[in-house]
C-alpha positions in Angstrom: -34.2 9.4 -45.5 -32.9 12.8 -44.7 -35.3 15.3 -43.1 -35.2 18.7 -44.8 -37.1 21.8 -44.0 -37.0 25.1 -45.9 -37.1 28.6 -44.5 -38.2 31.3 -47.0 -37.3 34.6 -45.3 -38.4 38.0 -46.7 -39.3 36.6 -50.2 -41.3 39.4 -51.8 -42.9 37.6 -54.8 -46.0 35.6 -54.3 -45.1 33.7 -57.5 -41.8 32.7 -56.0 -43.6 31.6 -52.8 -46.0 29.4 -54.8 -43.3 28.0 -56.9 -41.2 27.2 -53.7 -44.2 25.4 -52.2 -44.5 23.3 -55.3 -40.8 22.6 -55.6 -40.5 21.7 -51.9 -43.5 19.4 -52.1 -42.1 17.7 -55.2 -38.7 17.1 -53.6 -40.1 15.7 -50.3 -39.4 18.6 -48.0 -41.0 17.9 -44.6 -42.1 21.5 -43.9 -41.7 25.0 -45.2 -41.5 28.0 -43.0 -42.4 31.4 -44.4 -40.9 34.2 -42.3 -40.6 38.0 -42.2 -42.6 39.8 -44.9 -42.9 36.6 -47.1 -46.5 36.3 -48.2 -48.3 33.2 -47.2 -51.6 31.4 -48.0 -54.7 32.1 -45.8 -54.9 30.5 -42.4 -57.8 29.8 -40.1 -56.5 32.3 -37.5 -55.4 34.8 -40.1 -55.0 38.4 -38.7 -54.6 40.0 -42.1 -57.5 41.9 -43.7 -59.7 39.3 -45.5 -59.3 40.9 -49.0 -55.5 41.0 -48.6 -55.3 37.4 -47.5 -57.5 36.3 -50.4 -55.5 38.3 -52.9 -52.2 36.8 -51.7 -53.7 33.3 -51.6 -54.8 33.5 -55.2 -51.5 34.7 -56.4 -49.6 32.0 -54.5 -52.0 29.3 -55.7 -51.3 30.4 -59.3 -47.8 28.9 -59.2 -48.3 26.4 -56.3 -51.0 24.5 -58.2 -52.4 22.9 -55.0 -49.0 22.3 -53.4 -49.9 24.8 -50.6 -52.6 22.2 -49.5 -50.2 19.2 -49.7 -47.0 20.4 -47.9 -46.9 21.3 -44.3 -46.2 25.0 -44.0 -46.2 27.6 -41.2 -45.8 31.4 -41.0 -43.4 32.8 -38.4 -42.9 36.5 -38.2 -39.8 36.1 -36.0 -37.1 34.1 -37.9 -34.6 34.2 -35.0 -37.0 32.4 -32.7 -37.6 29.8 -35.5 -33.9 29.3 -36.1 -33.3 28.8 -32.4 -36.1 26.3 -32.2 -34.9 24.3 -35.2 -31.3 24.2 -33.7 -32.8 22.8 -30.5 -34.5 20.1 -32.6 -31.1 19.1 -34.0 -31.3 20.8 -37.4 -28.2 22.1 -39.1 -29.0 25.5 -40.4 -27.6 26.0 -43.9 -27.9 29.4 -45.7 -28.0 29.3 -49.5 -25.9 32.4 -50.1 -22.9 33.6 -52.1 -20.5 34.7 -49.4 -16.8 34.2 -48.6 -16.2 30.8 -47.1 -19.4 29.3 -48.5 -19.1 25.6 -49.5 -19.8 24.9 -53.2 -22.9 22.8 -53.5 -21.3 19.8 -55.2 -18.9 19.5 -52.2 -21.5 19.9 -49.5 -22.5 16.8 -47.5 -25.8 17.6 -45.8 -26.6 16.4 -42.3 -29.5 14.0 -41.6 -31.6 17.0 -40.3 -31.2 20.1 -42.5 -32.9 23.5 -42.5 -32.2 25.4 -45.7 -32.5 29.2 -45.3 -33.4 31.2 -48.4 -33.3 35.0 -48.4 -34.5 38.1 -50.3 -34.5 37.9 -54.1 -32.1 40.7 -54.7 -30.2 41.4 -51.4 -29.9 37.9 -50.2 -29.7 36.9 -46.5 -29.0 39.6 -44.0 -25.6 39.2 -42.3 -27.2 39.1 -38.8 -29.0 35.9 -39.9 -25.9 34.4 -41.5 -24.2 34.6 -38.1 -26.9 32.3 -36.8 -26.4 29.7 -39.5 -24.1 26.6 -39.1 -22.9 26.9 -42.7 -23.4 28.6 -46.0 -23.7 26.9 -49.4 -23.1 28.4 -52.8 -24.1 27.3 -56.2 -21.2 27.7 -58.6 -22.0 29.9 -61.6 -20.6 29.3 -65.1 -22.2 32.0 -67.2 -22.0 35.8 -67.0 -24.9 36.2 -64.6 -24.1 36.4 -60.9 -27.0 34.5 -59.4 -30.0 32.3 -59.9 -33.6 33.0 -59.1 -34.4 31.9 -55.5 -36.7 29.1 -56.6 -34.2 27.7 -59.2 -31.4 27.9 -56.6 -33.5 26.1 -54.0 -34.5 23.4 -56.5 -30.9 22.7 -57.3 -29.8 22.6 -53.7 -32.8 20.4 -52.6 -32.2 18.0 -55.5 -28.6 17.7 -54.4 -29.6 17.1 -50.7 -32.1 14.4 -51.8 -29.4 12.4 -53.6 -26.3 13.1 -51.6 -25.1 10.0 -49.7 -26.1 9.8 -46.0 
């Protein structure tokens, strides 16, 4: 079975984070990494003010529905260090982003160890991070809107990765 991890970088919405945790757990993602200013559930060595950590935990739990306790997740402030570490572990880093040269999702054949990078809800993934990725994947759009919500896009991509031939 393919090993998949997800990196959620600079995701602002706690509801999106909770939903991502739930989606990743349901699709068999091995680990989820929350980076940058992405909110995260409480940890034992949490350095945030207790009332802030509690508030964010409650908001995340509202959509995660317990998935935050089932899936392995970690918070990393420095995404570049994380990407370097994952590359050393043999992961292909794939950005889910609409850019020139991106591979359309149906045509993409994921590697056996894949790290899916998700970016900001409106602005997407910063170009300095795209340069560190091995590839970019794009979900074709057929309607008038230009993009999907980060959670729906992640779900489509993860579902494709789960069932793509190895």
